[in-house]
C-alpha angles and dihedrals in degrees: 000000000000090000093049091049092049090053095044107034094103091048092049092051092047090049091051090049090049090056088066097047125110117283093252091059098040094046094050100048125098128199100359097107095057094099092060092052094044091051095059093084090049092051094058092047094046093050093057101033097047112354094175094045124115093248093051092049092047094050093044090052093049092050091048088057091048089052091053091053091050094054094088092067090055088060095041103038099125099084096062091043091052092051090048090053092049094055098035130081089204115081090192089073089073093089095047093103092052091053093051091050093047091052090051091048092053090049090052090051087058094046093050097041121117115257093257091053099044096096094048093046090048092054090048091051094047092048094046092047092053093045093052096057096274111230095347090094094057092041090053092047090052091047090051089052093051096039094245091136141093094283094044088218119126113232096237092057087075090062095061094104094047126099116260090248091055091049090050091054092046093048092047091053091045091050091052090049091052091048090052091048096046091049089054094046095049091040091055093047091050092052100040116079119236098033122127093230096180091056093049092049090049092048095052096041088055091047090047090055088052091050093051094045092050091051093047091050091054092049094044090053090066089063101033093048098030094127093047094045095047092046091052091047091053093044090053093046100044109029095084097034129084114235132209134207097242142103095256091061096047092046092051090054092046091050092054092051094045093051095052100032102031096161092061131084113226138193120195122193125181131188140148113277091210129017123224094240116074093209090055091053088052090051096054095037130215093283094056095143139026138178126204141159106076146338097282097107141067138175134224129194119217126219092264097046099264108150116222116198116192125185129173147182127208093196107026115195131200111266129221101239094186092052091048093050091048091051091048095047089049091062130075100226117216132216089249104087093196089060091046092054092047094049094048092044091057092052092042105046118191092025129113108227125193117183123191129179113261089230091066119088106233129183118195136186128180143167097213120128108262094249092050098061132060129198124173144144115235128170091345092310126118109217128197114185136174138149112282 
């Protein structure tokens, strides 16, 4: 044990520190909490073999800190329970989280007990663990996460419509709940005679890897499929709704995007696809707008033919306004806005360029920093430019 501790002390302390990190960090990490889970077996052995020894005191102290960092989920346990109820046919599963936390709490009482009370606290933990469905709670929680349940629906599927920040918070809480449960399961196996502890540790470390990888995959999907997700969200929101060319409409769209994808900078432009007057449509032409420069844009049409153009940047950069104006003034801009966007895009690489006929009424809202977004009217062309 002493040798294992010497090799893993730094990892244990980093894992304990990670438990207290912000949700975004805890939810997105993989493999860094292993040392805590592996040390559970050692804790039980150390407490009985040499309770006053340096190793026992060190491990007890580390687990006390882990317990402190798990206390927030005891106060905020409703969200996971609600999601369990949504995906489960069995209403009795609602109290599963409370049972896992109570098992962990009883194990911590044993770990932190004075030497003369260790035996009594151990018996209380073992009895409580058995009377609260033992490892069935954690098994069921894992099965709900993987979809190996009555509904066949993995728990994290129900978070698809949430913002990334909300999913990070949920995953962080769920990770802490799994940590609490695994500590109790391994702790019980290490104290109860006749258990194949190595097999149980191996089983739950493998399952823990699966839990972390599933969570990371869900969070990564927000970034990898940002364009696809945002486009679908806007299609769903706008296809059955009439739009209007006004600031209230653009701001409502921007607010929706900001709430779900808060790490992204967005620009929303709206305008009528076709004007009521035939002569006006002839004036602006069929190619009255064009967007070039990259893939960070999409468009949606509302029920009443209001066109919504949305462009975005994950890492917006300050733009050189003087350079942009010089490039624009150096070009003879045509009536065909698609050509205008293409020409300017070639002279302004790594920029997203949207050109709209001056004769079109356009309303725009964005959450870019002021020095990262350009709007100007040149040669009867409205130009909206930002880094791709």
